[in-house]
NUGU-319258 format. One record per residue: x, y, z of N, C-alpha, C in turn; residue in three letters. Coordinates in pm, whole numbers. Atoms other than C-alpha are relative to their C-alpha. Layout:
# residues N
{{X Y Z} {X Y Z} {X Y Z} 'ALA'}
...
END
This chain:
# residues 339
{{-28 -26 -133} {1218 159 5504} {51 131 31} 'MET'}
{{-20 -147 -50} {1285 481 5701} {154 -14 33} 'LYS'}
{{-126 3 -21} {1653 572 5694} {40 145 21} 'ALA'}
{{-56 -125 -3} {1845 879 5820} {147 8 -115} 'ALA'}
{{-101 -30 101} {2065 988 5514} {77 120 34} 'VAL'}
{{-72 -138 -28} {2349 1232 5582} {32 44 -173} 'LEU'}
{{-2 -38 133} {2344 1394 5244} {105 110 -2} 'ILE'}
{{-90 -104 31} {2593 1689 5324} {39 2 157} 'ALA'}
{{-38 -19 -159} {2804 1772 5642} {-124 94 69} 'PRO'}
{{85 -94 -103} {2566 1892 5917} {-149 -18 -44} 'HIS'}
{{135 2 52} {2258 1781 5727} {-33 -159 -23} 'ARG'}
{{101 152 26} {2021 1442 5767} {-104 54 -75} 'PHE'}
{{135 1 75} {1755 1376 5550} {-69 -122 27} 'ASP'}
{{66 114 -27} {1489 1124 5666} {-45 -33 -114} 'LEU'}
{{37 39 137} {1405 918 5354} {-64 -153 27} 'ARG'}
{{34 112 47} {1210 645 5247} {73 -87 -95} 'ASP'}
{{-109 67 82} {1471 404 5099} {-47 -144 -26} 'VAL'}
{{30 162 -5} {1470 31 4986} {66 -74 95} 'PRO'}
{{-79 85 -89} {1536 -219 5231} {85 -88 -64} 'THR'}
{{-107 70 50} {1857 -383 5168} {-23 -148 -43} 'PRO'}
{{18 140 46} {1870 -704 4985} {119 -75 50} 'THR'}
{{-86 93 -37} {2056 -1002 5088} {49 -117 -77} 'ILE'}
{{-36 120 89} {2256 -1295 4936} {13 -110 101} 'GLY'}
{{9 131 -90} {2299 -1637 5055} {93 -10 134} 'PRO'}
{{-100 18 -96} {2589 -1556 5288} {-47 106 89} 'GLU'}
{{12 -116 -69} {2416 -1250 5435} {-95 1 118} 'ASP'}
{{102 3 -91} {2189 -1156 5710} {-56 160 10} 'ALA'}
{{62 -126 -15} {1929 -863 5756} {-38 18 136} 'LEU'}
{{1 -10 -126} {1907 -717 6093} {-99 112 13} 'ILE'}
{{98 -83 -21} {1613 -533 6215} {46 97 124} 'ARG'}
{{-91 -107 -91} {1789 -223 6403} {-110 31 136} 'VAL'}
{{78 -63 -107} {1657 -152 6765} {84 124 49} 'ALA'}
{{-94 -133 -52} {1929 113 6902} {121 -4 -82} 'ARG'}
{{-165 -18 55} {2256 266 6770} {40 101 70} 'VAL'}
{{-57 -119 -37} {2468 477 6932} {82 93 -80} 'GLY'}
{{-65 -101 88} {2620 792 6816} {159 0 18} 'ILE'}
{{-161 -18 -19} {3011 752 6792} {63 117 -30} 'CYS'}
{{-69 -99 19} {3276 984 6802} {44 14 -180} 'GLY'}
{{-29 36 145} {3350 860 6413} {-131 52 -77} 'THR'}
{{119 -64 72} {2980 954 6336} {-6 141 3} 'ASP'}
{{-14 -157 -20} {3052 1305 6456} {111 48 -104} 'VAL'}
{{-88 -30 90} {3347 1333 6243} {-57 -20 -145} 'HIS'}
{{82 8 110} {3147 1222 5943} {-102 117 -8} 'ILE'}
{{86 -115 -22} {2879 1459 6054} {50 144 -31} 'PHE'}
{{-72 -132 20} {3115 1743 6062} {78 6 -135} 'ASN'}
{{-69 -18 139} {3266 1676 5719} {158 -43 8} 'GLY'}
{{-158 -4 -45} {3624 1578 5884} {36 -152 -64} 'HIS'}
{{-24 146 26} {3593 1196 5782} {-105 -60 -104} 'TYR'}
{{105 77 100} {3441 997 5476} {-72 101 -66} 'ALA'}
{{78 -97 85} {3315 1317 5309} {-21 -36 -131} 'ALA'}
{{-3 63 143} {3384 1157 4978} {-104 -112 -19} 'ASP'}
{{86 114 20} {3125 893 5051} {-161 48 42} 'ARG'}
{{142 -53 -3} {2817 1112 5102} {-78 -16 -129} 'LEU'}
{{103 28 -103} {2514 1068 5071} {29 -143 57} 'PRO'}
{{-27 125 -93} {2563 782 5349} {-105 -2 97} 'LEU'}
{{56 28 -132} {2355 617 5609} {101 -46 91} 'ILE'}
{{-70 57 -90} {2570 614 5899} {-76 -94 92} 'PRO'}
{{63 65 -110} {2548 441 6220} {67 -145 0} 'GLY'}
{{-56 141 -14} {2757 122 6359} {12 -62 106} 'HIS'}
{{-7 62 -139} {2728 82 6732} {-173 -29 9} 'GLU'}
{{137 58 17} {2385 -120 6666} {-33 -129 98} 'PHE'}
{{46 134 -45} {2203 -392 6810} {-152 -6 -58} 'CYS'}
{{123 35 41} {1891 -555 6694} {-42 -143 -1} 'GLY'}
{{28 149 5} {1726 -881 6585} {-16 -54 -137} 'GLU'}
{{9 60 135} {1753 -1122 6296} {-144 10 -66} 'VAL'}
{{120 0 67} {1500 -1031 6034} {-25 -98 -108} 'ALA'}
{{-29 107 92} {1618 -1266 5756} {130 -50 -16} 'ALA'}
{{-110 36 30} {1899 -1455 5652} {15 -87 -129} 'PHE'}
{{-27 87 121} {2048 -1635 5317} {12 -128 30} 'GLY'}
{{43 157 29} {2017 -1989 5213} {105 -77 83} 'SER'}
{{-140 42 -28} {2371 -2056 5335} {41 29 135} 'ASN'}
{{-32 -51 -143} {2334 -1928 5692} {-50 -77 93} 'VAL'}
{{48 124 -113} {2299 -2196 5968} {1 52 132} 'LYS'}
{{8 -11 -130} {2370 -2037 6288} {-100 116 38} 'HIS'}
{{95 -122 -32} {2106 -1759 6311} {-140 -54 -27} 'LEU'}
{{165 16 23} {1721 -1771 6362} {-38 129 9} 'THR'}
{{77 -114 19} {1463 -1531 6286} {-33 47 145} 'GLU'}
{{51 -72 -124} {1387 -1276 6590} {97 -5 94} 'GLY'}
{{-114 -13 -64} {1723 -1353 6749} {61 137 23} 'GLN'}
{{-53 -120 -54} {1875 -1058 6942} {141 -28 -40} 'ARG'}
{{-161 11 43} {2222 -978 6789} {88 134 15} 'VAL'}
{{-116 -132 38} {2523 -728 6760} {66 -39 -118} 'VAL'}
{{-101 29 106} {2764 -728 6485} {129 47 -12} 'ALA'}
{{-135 -72 49} {3127 -679 6393} {-26 67 -140} 'ASP'}
{{36 -84 128} {3111 -396 6152} {101 7 -102} 'ILE'}
{{-119 -10 102} {3448 -469 5975} {-3 -110 -69} 'ASN'}
{{11 109 92} {3409 -674 5663} {141 29 -67} 'ILE'}
{{-110 36 67} {3723 -789 5517} {-32 -101 -85} 'GLY'}
{{36 101 83} {3764 -1074 5246} {-1 -144 99} 'CYS'}
{{36 121 -66} {3812 -1331 5522} {137 -97 -23} 'GLY'}
{{-102 86 49} {4130 -1493 5351} {125 47 -17} 'THR'}
{{-149 -45 23} {4422 -1265 5316} {71 1 122} 'CYS'}
{{-82 -17 -118} {4710 -1218 5540} {-49 91 122} 'TYR'}
{{49 -94 -139} {4556 -942 5760} {-130 -63 56} 'TRP'}
{{118 76 -25} {4214 -1124 5765} {51 -100 102} 'CYS'}
{{-20 122 -103} {4359 -1428 5909} {91 44 146} 'ARG'}
{{-54 -58 -114} {4575 -1212 6166} {-107 82 72} 'ARG'}
{{123 -83 -62} {4238 -1047 6282} {55 169 3} 'ASN'}
{{-46 -122 21} {4401 -728 6156} {-85 65 -129} 'GLU'}
{{79 8 122} {4093 -689 5916} {13 170 -55} 'ILE'}
{{-6 -126 43} {4131 -292 5894} {115 15 -115} 'LEU'}
{{-112 10 102} {4443 -371 5668} {-38 -68 -112} 'ASN'}
{{49 95 122} {4250 -593 5430} {5 87 -111} 'CYS'}
{{13 -87 117} {4280 -447 5085} {-134 33 -27} 'PRO'}
{{125 -4 47} {3908 -494 5020} {-73 27 116} 'THR'}
{{72 -21 -125} {3798 -389 5384} {-75 109 -26} 'MET'}
{{91 -96 -46} {3493 -184 5460} {-72 0 93} 'THR'}
{{63 -1 -131} {3306 -89 5744} {-146 50 4} 'GLN'}
{{158 -30 -9} {2918 -56 5814} {-4 132 46} 'VAL'}
{{31 -136 -37} {2802 296 5845} {98 101 -27} 'GLY'}
{{-128 -79 26} {3143 425 5719} {39 1 -148} 'ILE'}
{{-36 41 137} {3240 273 5392} {-119 -42 -67} 'GLY'}
{{113 34 58} {2881 154 5334} {-113 21 92} 'ARG'}
{{103 -34 -81} {2531 219 5462} {-35 -67 104} 'ASP'}
{{20 33 -128} {2460 166 5817} {-122 -1 72} 'GLY'}
{{111 46 -72} {2235 135 6100} {-107 118 59} 'ALA'}
{{104 -102 -45} {2059 466 6143} {-118 -8 -99} 'PHE'}
{{101 59 82} {1782 284 5949} {-74 -110 52} 'ALA'}
{{75 114 -48} {1525 38 6024} {54 -143 -38} 'GLU'}
{{-70 126 56} {1722 -236 5865} {132 4 -40} 'TYR'}
{{-136 -2 38} {2098 -305 5800} {49 -126 -46} 'VAL'}
{{-45 128 64} {2251 -576 5588} {163 -22 9} 'ALA'}
{{-169 53 12} {2606 -776 5622} {11 -105 17} 'LEU'}
{{0 140 -2} {2752 -1071 5612} {-34 -89 133} 'PRO'}
{{44 31 -131} {2605 -1299 5840} {101 -74 89} 'ALA'}
{{-98 76 -83} {2943 -1462 5980} {34 114 70} 'ARG'}
{{-25 -93 -101} {2987 -1122 6139} {-123 37 118} 'LEU'}
{{101 -38 -86} {2668 -1114 6341} {14 -113 120} 'VAL'}
{{-22 57 -123} {2680 -1241 6706} {-112 11 70} 'ILE'}
{{118 -7 -89} {2421 -1357 6905} {4 62 132} 'ALA'}
{{5 -84 -141} {2316 -1180 7241} {-18 -84 104} 'ALA'}
{{24 90 -118} {2326 -1345 7574} {-135 51 73} 'PRO'}
{{121 -22 -55} {2000 -1345 7777} {33 104 98} 'GLU'}
{{7 -87 -145} {1930 -1080 8041} {80 135 -51} 'GLY'}
{{-92 -112 32} {2126 -779 7851} {-90 102 -69} 'ILE'}
{{103 -95 47} {1904 -476 7776} {84 53 -155} 'SER'}
{{-43 -47 114} {1916 -315 7432} {96 115 22} 'ASP'}
{{-83 -118 -9} {2075 -10 7566} {128 -24 43} 'ALA'}
{{-139 51 -35} {2365 -214 7696} {78 -64 -107} 'VAL'}
{{-57 97 126} {2385 -445 7389} {66 94 -89} 'LEU'}
{{-35 -105 92} {2434 -123 7175} {143 57 26} 'ALA'}
{{-155 -58 -36} {2778 -50 7358} {106 -97 -27} 'LEU'}
{{-81 80 23} {2916 -355 7237} {136 31 -98} 'THR'}
{{-109 -18 88} {3122 -222 6950} {106 111 65} 'GLU'}
{{-101 -98 -55} {3280 87 7142} {84 -49 121} 'PRO'}
{{-83 70 -120} {3376 -150 7442} {113 -95 -91} 'VAL'}
{{-101 95 64} {3532 -384 7172} {126 87 -41} 'ALA'}
{{-110 -82 59} {3743 -81 7049} {109 32 140} 'CYS'}
{{-112 -8 -98} {3900 -40 7391} {52 -118 47} 'VAL'}
{{-67 126 -41} {3940 -410 7454} {116 -13 -117} 'VAL'}
{{-115 29 97} {4145 -416 7133} {130 114 52} 'ARG'}
{{-88 -101 -6} {4326 -80 7232} {80 -57 114} 'ALA'}
{{-89 40 -108} {4430 -243 7581} {81 -125 -59} 'ALA'}
{{-91 105 53} {4561 -548 7384} {119 51 -64} 'ARG'}
{{-106 -63 69} {4759 -335 7155} {109 60 82} 'LYS'}
{{-74 -84 -80} {4898 -126 7428} {73 -114 92} 'ALA'}
{{-68 79 -83} {4999 -454 7633} {17 48 130} 'GLN'}
{{6 -46 -155} {4892 -299 7957} {14 -99 96} 'VAL'}
{{6 105 -99} {4995 -519 8247} {-13 68 153} 'SER'}
{{28 -23 -152} {4928 -519 8624} {95 123 58} 'PHE'}
{{-96 -106 -77} {5073 -187 8807} {54 73 -98} 'GLY'}
{{-54 -98 92} {5142 1 8482} {-72 119 35} 'GLN'}
{{60 -131 1} {5074 365 8499} {-49 49 -141} 'SER'}
{{65 -10 130} {4830 491 8221} {-55 146 18} 'VAL'}
{{53 -141 20} {4758 861 8105} {-108 -15 -98} 'VAL'}
{{91 7 100} {4431 889 7931} {-32 143 -51} 'ILE'}
{{35 -131 55} {4389 1214 7715} {-129 10 -65} 'LEU'}
{{156 17 47} {4007 1272 7692} {-75 -66 88} 'GLY'}
{{87 87 -74} {3732 1193 7916} {-130 6 -44} 'ALA'}
{{143 5 47} {3455 1187 7684} {-40 -162 -1} 'GLY'}
{{48 127 1} {3276 880 7587} {104 -116 -8} 'PRO'}
{{-75 90 27} {3555 656 7452} {104 7 133} 'ILE'}
{{-109 -9 -122} {3810 802 7729} {-73 -80 125} 'GLY'}
{{49 41 -93} {3569 697 7989} {7 -149 10} 'ASN'}
{{-16 139 22} {3548 360 7864} {142 -75 -2} 'LEU'}
{{-151 36 -39} {3945 343 7846} {25 -8 142} 'HIS'}
{{-22 15 -119} {3930 415 8213} {-56 -125 35} 'VAL'}
{{75 117 -51} {3702 134 8279} {98 -118 -36} 'GLN'}
{{-75 108 44} {3915 -93 8061} {130 -14 82} 'MET'}
{{-129 10 -51} {4230 8 8208} {9 -48 166} 'MET'}
{{32 60 -155} {4104 -79 8562} {-13 -112 17} 'ARG'}
{{12 150 22} {3991 -415 8446} {131 -86 -6} 'LEU'}
{{-121 63 31} {4344 -496 8321} {111 21 129} 'VAL'}
{{-77 4 -103} {4500 -391 8643} {103 131 8} 'GLY'}
{{-100 -80 -12} {4670 -79 8568} {-6 113 121} 'ALA'}
{{9 -93 -98} {4753 193 8810} {141 67 25} 'ALA'}
{{133 -81 -17} {4763 475 8866} {-51 25 -134} 'PRO'}
{{71 -67 124} {4507 598 8588} {-39 132 28} 'ILE'}
{{38 -157 -15} {4529 957 8520} {-69 49 -124} 'ILE'}
{{56 -77 112} {4300 1149 8305} {-5 136 -4} 'VAL'}
{{0 -156 24} {4301 1476 8155} {-98 33 -121} 'ALA'}
{{97 -54 104} {4024 1669 8004} {-44 145 54} 'ASP'}
{{47 -125 -61} {3911 2037 8012} {-127 23 56} 'LEU'}
{{135 12 -49} {3575 1954 8113} {-6 -34 160} 'SER'}
{{-7 23 -125} {3557 1969 8505} {-122 -141 24} 'LEU'}
{{120 92 -27} {3210 1760 8474} {67 -122 -46} 'ASP'}
{{-60 151 60} {3386 1478 8262} {126 -53 67} 'ARG'}
{{-86 60 -93} {3660 1473 8500} {-42 -67 118} 'CYS'}
{{85 72 -102} {3442 1385 8766} {-73 -149 -33} 'GLN'}
{{37 138 45} {3276 1118 8552} {111 -102 24} 'MET'}
{{-113 96 9} {3620 985 8493} {40 -67 151} 'ALA'}
{{-32 16 -150} {3669 980 8875} {-89 -125 68} 'LEU'}
{{111 85 -44} {3339 793 8920} {1 -133 -100} 'ALA'}
{{-11 136 49} {3432 532 8658} {129 -63 30} 'ALA'}
{{-115 51 -86} {3768 467 8837} {121 40 -31} 'GLY'}
{{-130 -39 34} {4031 692 8732} {59 54 158} 'ALA'}
{{-64 -30 -111} {4286 768 9017} {-6 165 14} 'ASP'}
{{-7 -157 -4} {4318 1127 8925} {-53 71 -118} 'ALA'}
{{50 -76 109} {4164 1371 8686} {33 134 -24} 'ALA'}
{{-43 -125 -1} {4313 1694 8575} {-50 71 -115} 'ILE'}
{{77 -118 114} {4134 1979 8394} {107 110 -49} 'SER'}
{{-89 -109 42} {4429 2230 8413} {131 -66 -84} 'ASN'}
{{-102 53 83} {4669 2143 8108} {153 40 51} 'PRO'}
{{-152 -57 -46} {4957 2353 8289} {34 -102 103} 'ASP'}
{{-37 90 -104} {4941 2096 8577} {13 -146 -37} 'GLN'}
{{-22 145 52} {4943 1772 8359} {123 -61 49} 'LEU'}
{{-118 100 6} {5296 1673 8329} {49 2 153} 'ARG'}
{{-71 16 -129} {5387 1775 8702} {-75 -89 66} 'ALA'}
{{92 113 -72} {5075 1564 8815} {46 -148 -28} 'GLU'}
{{-34 109 44} {5190 1278 8607} {127 -34 64} 'VAL'}
{{-133 30 -60} {5559 1273 8723} {-2 -18 156} 'LEU'}
{{9 -1 -142} {5447 1317 9082} {-57 -126 52} 'ALA'}
{{55 124 -30} {5230 1000 9067} {77 -115 -66} 'ARG'}
{{-89 121 52} {5516 794 8886} {134 4 18} 'THR'}
{{-151 -21 -67} {5797 866 9102} {95 64 -92} 'GLN'}
{{-77 -75 85} {5923 1116 8851} {24 -66 -142} 'GLY'}
{{-21 71 95} {5944 872 8576} {-72 50 -131} 'ARG'}
{{74 -15 113} {5654 956 8355} {-86 -162 3} 'GLY'}
{{98 119 -28} {5356 707 8265} {62 -113 -98} 'ALA'}
{{-33 116 77} {5408 364 8109} {-74 4 -121} 'ASP'}
{{95 -9 103} {5130 422 7881} {-57 129 -21} 'VAL'}
{{101 -91 -1} {4948 704 7744} {-104 -22 -115} 'VAL'}
{{116 45 105} {4621 668 7529} {-49 156 -33} 'ILE'}
{{64 -120 45} {4519 974 7309} {-147 -39 -67} 'GLU'}
{{127 40 42} {4138 943 7284} {-68 100 -61} 'SER'}
{{67 -107 20} {4047 1264 7143} {6 13 -168} 'VAL'}
{{-43 -17 155} {4224 1299 6771} {46 143 -3} 'GLY'}
{{-81 -136 12} {4430 1607 6844} {130 3 -16} 'SER'}
{{-171 -13 12} {4763 1675 6708} {87 59 138} 'PRO'}
{{-44 -64 -150} {4831 1895 7024} {-9 -93 109} 'ARG'}
{{-21 106 -132} {4735 1626 7265} {115 -125 -42} 'LEU'}
{{-98 77 16} {4947 1373 7077} {140 50 9} 'TYR'}
{{-112 -66 -38} {5232 1606 7104} {22 -20 144} 'ALA'}
{{5 2 -124} {5145 1637 7445} {54 -164 76} 'THR'}
{{-20 132 -5} {5159 1249 7498} {146 -2 0} 'ALA'}
{{-125 33 10} {5509 1249 7392} {70 41 152} 'GLN'}
{{-64 -49 -122} {5602 1462 7716} {-41 -63 105} 'THR'}
{{56 79 -144} {5427 1228 7963} {56 -141 1} 'LEU'}
{{-57 148 -33} {5570 883 7880} {124 -2 85} 'ILE'}
{{-143 27 -45} {5867 753 8057} {83 -57 -113} 'ARG'}
{{-101 84 90} {6175 613 7873} {-47 -129 -19} 'LYS'}
{{52 125 29} {6066 307 7720} {-159 -4 22} 'GLY'}
{{155 24 -4} {5698 413 7733} {-58 -13 -129} 'GLY'}
{{65 46 101} {5442 352 7498} {-130 105 -27} 'HIS'}
{{85 -72 27} {5195 598 7335} {-104 -83 -109} 'ILE'}
{{94 63 86} {4861 446 7202} {-78 113 -74} 'ALA'}
{{81 -77 68} {4718 631 6918} {-124 -62 -39} 'PHE'}
{{124 36 9} {4363 597 6912} {-105 115 -53} 'PHE'}
{{99 -101 48} {4181 930 6856} {24 30 -163} 'GLY'}
{{-39 -22 105} {4126 1008 6489} {29 158 -28} 'LEU'}
{{-10 -147 35} {4259 1330 6316} {-11 -6 -176} 'THR'}
{{4 -11 146} {4222 1443 5969} {140 -52 -69} 'GLY'}
{{-135 58 95} {4461 1325 5687} {95 115 -26} 'PRO'}
{{-95 -100 21} {4614 1662 5654} {34 68 139} 'ASP'}
{{-41 -39 -139} {4697 1686 6033} {123 -75 40} 'GLN'}
{{-120 95 -27} {5071 1566 6049} {40 24 165} 'PRO'}
{{-60 -24 -141} {5247 1528 6387} {168 5 -1} 'LEU'}
{{-124 -15 -12} {5578 1618 6474} {46 -110 115} 'HIS'}
{{-50 96 -81} {5775 1332 6622} {154 21 41} 'ILE'}
{{-145 2 -65} {6099 1364 6845} {58 -138 -45} 'ASP'}
{{-57 128 32} {6284 1091 6645} {95 -48 81} 'ILE'}
{{-103 57 -91} {6603 1096 6843} {-45 -49 117} 'LEU'}
{{52 25 -154} {6417 1084 7174} {-72 -138 -17} 'ARG'}
{{63 131 9} {6203 800 7051} {86 -109 -10} 'THR'}
{{-103 115 22} {6509 593 6911} {70 -23 162} 'ILE'}
{{-83 31 -103} {6712 660 7230} {-76 -35 117} 'LEU'}
{{72 41 -113} {6447 614 7479} {-70 -132 -23} 'GLU'}
{{76 139 24} {6328 276 7311} {-180 49 13} 'GLU'}
{{128 -4 -33} {5984 452 7318} {-88 -54 -118} 'ASN'}
{{65 60 116} {5704 304 7076} {-142 78 -9} 'SER'}
{{134 -39 45} {5380 420 6903} {-51 -99 -58} 'LEU'}
{{71 109 47} {5126 207 6819} {-153 23 -19} 'LYS'}
{{140 -46 43} {4777 259 6633} {-102 -116 47} 'GLY'}
{{131 74 1} {4432 122 6720} {-123 83 -4} 'SER'}
{{132 -95 22} {4080 241 6663} {-109 -72 -13} 'VAL'}
{{142 68 27} {3823 -36 6592} {19 -149 63} 'ALA'}
{{-4 137 -58} {3745 -357 6788} {-48 -105 -122} 'GLY'}
{{38 106 100} {3698 -678 6555} {17 -130 50} 'MET'}
{{-18 134 -24} {3684 -1028 6554} {-12 -42 139} 'GLY'}
{{15 44 -128} {3730 -1177 6896} {-16 120 130} 'GLU'}
{{31 -120 -73} {3727 -825 7047} {-108 25 42} 'ASP'}
{{134 -25 -23} {3367 -798 6994} {-66 -128 92} 'MET'}
{{43 82 -105} {3299 -1142 7160} {19 41 143} 'HIS'}
{{-26 -41 -139} {3503 -1035 7464} {-92 123 46} 'ASP'}
{{72 -128 -32} {3334 -705 7472} {-130 -29 46} 'ALA'}
{{126 19 -6} {3000 -844 7472} {-22 -104 157} 'LEU'}
{{-17 79 -121} {3105 -1104 7765} {11 113 105} 'THR'}
{{-29 -102 -138} {3219 -812 7989} {-106 73 25} 'LEU'}
{{95 -123 -32} {2921 -604 7942} {-116 -97 40} 'LEU'}
{{98 96 -22} {2708 -937 7977} {4 -25 156} 'ALA'}
{{-13 22 -132} {2859 -972 8318} {40 132 89} 'HIS'}
{{-14 -132 -69} {2855 -608 8434} {128 50 32} 'GLY'}
{{-171 -50 -18} {3225 -545 8404} {12 161 -23} 'ARG'}
{{-9 -126 48} {3128 -176 8271} {-95 69 88} 'PHE'}
{{89 -78 -36} {2965 109 8444} {-92 54 -129} 'LYS'}
{{63 -61 104} {2690 181 8186} {-113 98 6} 'THR'}
{{124 -83 6} {2442 399 8314} {1 137 -64} 'ASP'}
{{-4 -111 67} {2591 719 8198} {12 19 -155} 'PRO'}
{{0 30 141} {2595 576 7841} {-116 -33 -64} 'PHE'}
{{141 50 74} {2228 491 7818} {-109 87 47} 'THR'}
{{95 -81 -43} {2060 775 7955} {-79 84 -87} 'ALA'}
{{46 -84 92} {2001 989 7646} {-15 -69 -129} 'ALA'}
{{45 63 117} {1828 880 7349} {-119 71 -74} 'SER'}
{{70 -69 94} {1626 1019 7045} {-68 -113 -100} 'TYR'}
{{46 89 100} {1376 856 6803} {102 27 -137} 'PRO'}
{{-77 -16 122} {1514 814 6446} {-50 168 -66} 'LEU'}
{{54 -134 59} {1294 1119 6344} {64 120 59} 'GLY'}
{{-65 -126 -46} {1484 1357 6569} {165 -1 7} 'ASP'}
{{-110 -3 22} {1830 1262 6460} {96 115 -41} 'ILE'}
{{-56 -133 38} {1920 1605 6330} {43 74 141} 'GLN'}
{{-4 -81 -137} {1856 1748 6689} {111 -87 84} 'THR'}
{{-99 88 -78} {2047 1457 6858} {118 52 -44} 'ALA'}
{{-127 -61 40} {2355 1555 6650} {27 139 36} 'PHE'}
{{-9 -134 -21} {2305 1928 6659} {37 36 155} 'ASP'}
{{14 -28 -118} {2274 1918 7036} {135 -74 81} 'THR'}
{{-114 85 -60} {2574 1683 7113} {83 71 102} 'LEU'}
{{-101 -77 -70} {2819 1931 7218} {-68 96 122} 'SER'}
{{66 -88 -107} {2579 2111 7454} {-56 -87 122} 'SER'}
{{39 88 -105} {2509 1802 7649} {120 -99 44} 'ARG'}
{{-120 82 -22} {2850 1687 7799} {-23 -125 105} 'PRO'}
{{28 110 -116} {2686 1495 8087} {-27 -138 -72} 'ALA'}
{{42 123 68} {2548 1237 7826} {121 -45 -65} 'ASP'}
{{-94 52 68} {2851 1040 7754} {-42 -94 -153} 'LEU'}
{{39 80 136} {2643 837 7480} {-148 46 -17} 'LYS'}
{{149 -5 68} {2331 928 7279} {-35 -97 -88} 'THR'}
{{18 105 69} {2163 640 7134} {-137 53 -70} 'GLN'}
{{118 -3 86} {1904 646 6841} {-88 -119 6} 'ILE'}
{{83 120 -16} {1596 430 6892} {-96 -23 -133} 'LEU'}
{{60 37 115} {1437 256 6585} {-149 -50 45} 'LEU'}
END
C-alpha cells in the first residue's frame, strides 16, 4: 500500500509498505480522508513523539471496512466507519473509567503506532464505529477532533450562563467555541493574534474576539461584571498563554489545560492564589469512548458549522506540500488528505 512515512522532522517519504495484518479481534480500514491535526503538526516539527520516527502519522480519519477478524461480529465489509484511536487494555482501572490515556499499555493510532496517512490502517475492531447515513466523508473525518472538545466540555463541567475564554482561534479553538455555544456558555470570549481567525471565531458563535493581548484582561473583566471568567480554555499549547489564563479566571474559576506543550516547558503556578481562591486546573486532550459516539451524533445532526473545516484538501502524494504550507493558509481551519 502507499503510505506517507515521516522519516525525520519536516520530511515525509511516500513509500510502498506492507498492508497491515490483522488478528481475530481486529479490523482493517480502507482510508478515505484524514484531517491534519495540531498533534500531527507537533510531530512533523519534531516537538512531540520524535523518538517514534519513522512513523505513519494521521488519526482524524474515516473510511470503510476492508476486512475484519474471525471474532468480529458487528462490522460488515464496505461499511463506512470512523474509529476511536485510543487503544487501552480495556480492563484496567483507567479503561473501566473511560480514562484510557492513563492506561499503562495505552497507545494511539498515528501517534504511538502507524496511522492513517496510508491507504489502510488496522486497529482493534471494538474501536470502530459505524457511520450514519447522509454524512459526507469530509464531515465524517471531523469526528475525532469534535470528540476532543466534547470531552473538554465534560471535564470543564461548563453549565448554562457560565463565561468562557478560549485562548487560540485555530481549528480546535473554533471547535471549542462551537462546543461552548452548544452547552450554553455565555459570554464566549476568544483571543487570537490573527484578525482573520478572530472573525472566523465570531462567525462560529463567539460573543467577542480579541486580537490585541493588551486589551484582553480588561475586555474579560468588562464582560464578566469585573469577576473574571468562570472557565479559560488554553487551546494553543503556549506556556505564556497558560500563564495568561491564570490572570483571566475569577476566584473559584477553572483553567482547562488542552493545548500541548513540550515536556521541557514548565509552567509557573501561583500556588497560594490557587489555594486561597479555590481555583482548579484540569487537563484534557483526546476524545475517547462515548465522546466519539456523541461527537458523531452532533455532526450527523448538523450541530457544528463544518464548511471552514472541509474546504482544503490534498492528495496523499502532496502531503509534504500540505504540511509545508499550513502556516501560510490561516483561513483553512482544517486540511484533509485524500486517499
